[in-house]
C-alpha positions in Angstrom: -4.6 10.2 19.1 -5.9 6.7 18.5 -4.0 3.6 17.6 -4.4 2.1 14.1 -3.6 -1.6 13.7 -3.6 -3.4 10.4 -2.8 -7.1 9.9 -2.3 -9.1 6.7 -1.3 -12.8 6.6 -0.9 -15.5 4.0 0.0 -19.2 4.0 2.7 -19.9 1.4 3.3 -23.4 0.1 7.0 -23.2 0.4 9.5 -23.9 3.2 10.1 -21.1 5.7 13.8 -21.2 4.9 13.1 -20.5 1.2 10.7 -17.6 2.0 13.1 -16.3 4.7 15.9 -16.1 2.2 13.7 -14.0 0.0 12.9 -11.7 2.9 16.6 -11.1 3.6 16.9 -9.5 0.1 14.2 -6.9 0.9 15.3 -3.4 -0.1 18.4 -4.7 -1.9 19.4 -4.2 -5.5 17.8 -7.5 -6.5 14.8 -7.2 -4.2 12.4 -10.0 -5.3 9.5 -8.9 -3.1 8.7 -5.2 -3.0 6.2 -4.4 -5.8 8.3 -2.1 -8.0 8.0 -0.5 -10.5 4.3 0.0 -9.8 5.2 1.5 -6.4 8.3 3.4 -5.4 11.1 0.9 -4.4 12.1 0.3 -0.8 15.6 1.7 -0.3 18.0 2.0 2.7 21.2 3.9 3.3 23.1 0.6 4.0 22.6 -3.2 3.8 19.5 -4.5 5.6 20.2 -4.6 9.3 19.4 -2.8 12.5 19.8 0.9 12.1 19.4 1.0 8.4 17.4 4.2 7.4 15.2 4.4 4.4 11.6 3.7 3.3 9.6 3.8 0.1 8.2 6.9 -1.4 7.1 9.4 1.2 6.9 6.7 3.9 10.1 6.8 6.0 11.3 4.2 8.6 14.3 2.6 10.3 15.1 -1.1 10.8 14.6 -1.6 14.6 14.9 -5.4 14.7 16.2 -8.0 12.3 16.2 -11.8 12.7 17.6 -13.1 9.4 15.1 -15.2 7.5 12.4 -14.7 10.1 11.5 -11.2 11.1 12.1 -7.5 10.2 10.6 -4.7 12.3 10.6 -1.1 11.1 10.0 2.0 13.3 8.5 5.0 11.5 10.6 8.1 11.5 9.8 11.7 10.6 7.5 12.3 13.6 5.2 9.3 13.1 4.6 7.2 16.2 4.4 3.5 15.2 6.0 0.5 13.5 5.4 -2.2 11.0 7.0 -5.7 10.7 7.0 -8.7 8.6 7.5 -12.2 10.0 7.9 -15.8 8.6 6.7 -18.7 10.7 7.1 -22.4 9.8 3.9 -24.4 9.6 5.6 -27.6 8.4 8.4 -28.9 6.2 6.7 -27.4 3.0 4.7 -24.4 4.1 4.9 -21.3 6.2 2.8 -18.3 7.3 3.9 -14.8 6.3 2.4 -12.0 8.4 2.6 -8.2 8.1 1.5 -6.0 11.0 1.3 -2.2 11.1 0.6 -0.3 14.3 0.6 3.5 14.6 -0.8 6.3 16.7 -2.4 8.8 14.4 -3.9 12.3 15.1 -7.3 13.0 13.7 -6.2 14.4 10.3 -3.8 11.5 9.6 -6.5 9.0 10.7 -8.9 10.5 8.2 -6.3 10.1 5.5 -5.6 6.6 6.6 -9.3 5.7 6.4 -10.0 7.4 3.0 -6.9 6.5 1.1 -3.8 5.2 2.7 -5.2 2.0 4.2 -6.4 0.7 0.8 -3.0 1.5 -0.8 -1.1 0.0 2.1 -3.1 -3.2 2.0 -2.6 -3.5 -1.7 1.2 -3.1 -1.4 1.4 -5.7 1.3 -0.7 -8.2 -0.6 1.5 -7.6 -3.7 4.5 -8.4 -1.5 2.8 -11.6 -0.6 2.1 -12.3 -4.3 5.7 -11.8 -5.1 6.7 -14.2 -2.3 4.6 -16.8 -3.8 5.9 -16.2 -7.3 9.5 -16.3 -6.3 9.1 -19.3 -4.0 6.6 -21.4 -5.9 6.5 -20.0 -9.4 3.0 -18.6 -9.3 0.7 -16.4 -7.2 -2.3 -18.4 -6.1 -4.7 -15.4 -6.1 -3.1 -12.1 -7.2 -4.5 -9.0 -5.6 -6.5 -6.7 -7.8 -6.0 -2.9 -7.5 -9.3 -1.2 -6.7 -10.3 2.0 -8.5 -9.4 4.0 -5.4 -5.9 2.5 -5.3 -5.4 3.1 -9.0 -6.4 6.7 -8.6 -4.1 7.2 -5.6 -1.3 5.5 -7.6 -1.8 7.9 -10.5 -2.0 11.0 -8.3 1.2 10.1 -6.4 3.2 9.1 -9.5 6.5 10.9 -9.7 6.8 14.0 -11.9 9.4 14.8 -14.5 12.1 17.3 -13.4 13.7 20.0 -15.7 17.3 19.3 -16.5 19.9 20.5 -19.0 19.9 18.5 -22.2 22.4 15.7 -21.3 25.7 15.6 -23.1 24.9 11.9 -23.9 22.0 13.1 -26.1 24.5 13.5 -28.9 21.9 13.1 -31.7 19.9 16.0 -30.3 23.0 18.2 -29.8 24.1 17.6 -33.4 20.6 17.8 -35.0 21.0 21.4 -36.2 23.9 23.7 -36.8 21.9 26.4 -34.9 19.4 25.8 -32.2 16.8 28.4 -31.2 15.3 26.4 -28.4 16.0 23.4 -26.3 14.8 21.8 -23.1 14.8 18.4 -21.4 12.7 16.6 -18.8 13.9 13.6 -16.9 12.6 10.7 -14.7 14.3 7.9 -12.8 14.0 4.4 -14.1 12.4 2.1 -11.5 13.5 -1.5 -11.1 12.1 -3.7 -13.8 11.4 -0.8 -16.3 12.7 -1.2 -19.9 16.1 0.2 -20.6 15.8 0.0 -24.4 14.9 3.4 -25.9 12.7 1.7 -28.5 10.2 0.9 -25.6 9.8 4.7 -25.0 9.0 5.7 -28.6 5.4 6.0 -27.7 6.1 9.0 -25.5 4.8 11.3 -28.3 1.4 9.7 -28.0 -1.1 10.7 -30.7 1.6 12.0 -33.0 3.6 10.0 -35.5 7.0 11.4 -36.4 9.7 9.6 -38.4 12.8 8.3 -36.7 15.7 10.6 -37.6 18.4 8.6 -35.9 19.4 5.9 -33.3 22.7 5.7 -31.4 24.0 4.8 -27.9 20.7 4.5 -26.0 19.1 7.5 -27.8 16.3 7.8 -30.4 15.8 11.0 -32.3 12.3 11.7 -33.8 11.4 14.8 -35.7 10.1 16.6 -38.7 11.0 19.7 -40.8 8.4 22.3 -41.8 8.5 25.6 -43.5 8.2 27.6 -40.3 10.3 25.4 -38.0 12.2 22.1 -37.6 12.1 20.2 -34.4 13.6 17.0 -33.0 12.5 15.0 -29.9 15.3 13.0 -28.2 14.5 10.0 -26.0 17.6 9.1 -24.1 17.8 6.1 -21.7 21.1 6.2 -19.8 22.5 6.1 -16.2 19.2 4.8 -14.7 17.1 7.7 -16.1 15.0 8.5 -19.1 15.2 11.9 -20.6 12.9 13.6 -23.1 14.7 16.4 -24.9 13.5 18.9 -27.5 15.5 21.0 -29.9 14.0 23.5 -32.3 15.2 25.6 -35.2 13.0 28.4 -36.3 12.5 29.8 -39.8 11.5 33.5 -40.5 9.0 35.6 -38.7 6.1 33.1 -39.0 8.0 30.4 -37.2 8.9 32.8 -34.4 5.4 33.9 -33.9 4.1 30.4 -34.0 6.6 29.1 -31.5 6.0 32.1 -29.2 2.6 30.5 -28.5 3.7 26.9 -28.6 6.5 27.3 -26.1 4.0 28.3 -23.4 2.2 25.0 -23.5 5.2 22.8 -24.6 6.6 22.3 -21.0 3.2 21.1 -19.8 2.8 18.7 -22.7 6.3 17.4 -22.5 5.9 16.6 -18.7 2.5 15.1 -19.3 3.7 12.8 -22.1 6.8 11.6 -20.3 5.0 11.0 -17.0 2.2 9.1 -18.8 4.4 6.7 -20.6 6.6 6.3 -17.5 3.6 5.0 -15.6 2.2 3.0 -18.5 5.5 1.1 -18.9 5.8 0.6 -15.1 2.3 -1.0 -15.0 3.2 -3.3 -17.9 6.5 -4.4 -16.5 7.1 -7.8 -14.9 6.6 -7.9 -11.2 9.5 -8.3 -8.8 8.5 -11.9 -8.2 8.4 -12.6 -12.0 11.8 -11.0 -12.4 13.2 -13.2 -9.6 11.9 -16.3 -11.3 13.4 -15.2 -14.6 16.8 -14.8 -13.0 16.9 -18.4 -11.8 
């Protein structure tokens, strides 16, 4: 195994105490630094401190050292040998240097993955953290990082996927759409910090198809259309930190049943695709963590 070492640093035109106070909120409910919702949020099983277990996405680590306002060191867990840490060092009364260092011993296979993909994504996430430090501390990022085509592709490939669930009881419009329902399903994804919680923002989930709004109530929008062979409704429910795309169908006579026998084979794929696509699109368009921190002031 060989050791991989990666260092990023930036001078921030803000006092070290100001930047350190932002660092102390890393991984919290109002985290102003980690670049969500474009990347999975950093989460821990307890408040930030030595021993807190967590990570972001598939990267898992534990807080090994914590000097409030100055330094946090994370040891990788899950069999990976290494650590990463972020430090804040004063340069003067109005500026400081923020540095992130990663060091890890990787076997050949992981080293190849690091070289081909992970290093670029890791570097982008770190630079976006630095951008958010500048935004939250000074009001603007001096030179925001740009995501390379490789990083955008990796982000797309690693994006979370919808999971099948029962149609939530809170989707009352969908449950009451028809006196008799011949088919129903639902797909759900978690809302990431900064993503819109208004169901109107999610109306574009049925991209490429324009259907009238059949109802709105309590965080739910119902779209749909009636036809001679079947009636269908699509429910978009935003509640409890999740967005759910539900479908209910009522069939008419033999033609409708034959038609839907074919459609229902491709419907799950299309429903997952549409929900995942708008989920990522809205995440990319959402304000950054630093911008949200400034807006809260």
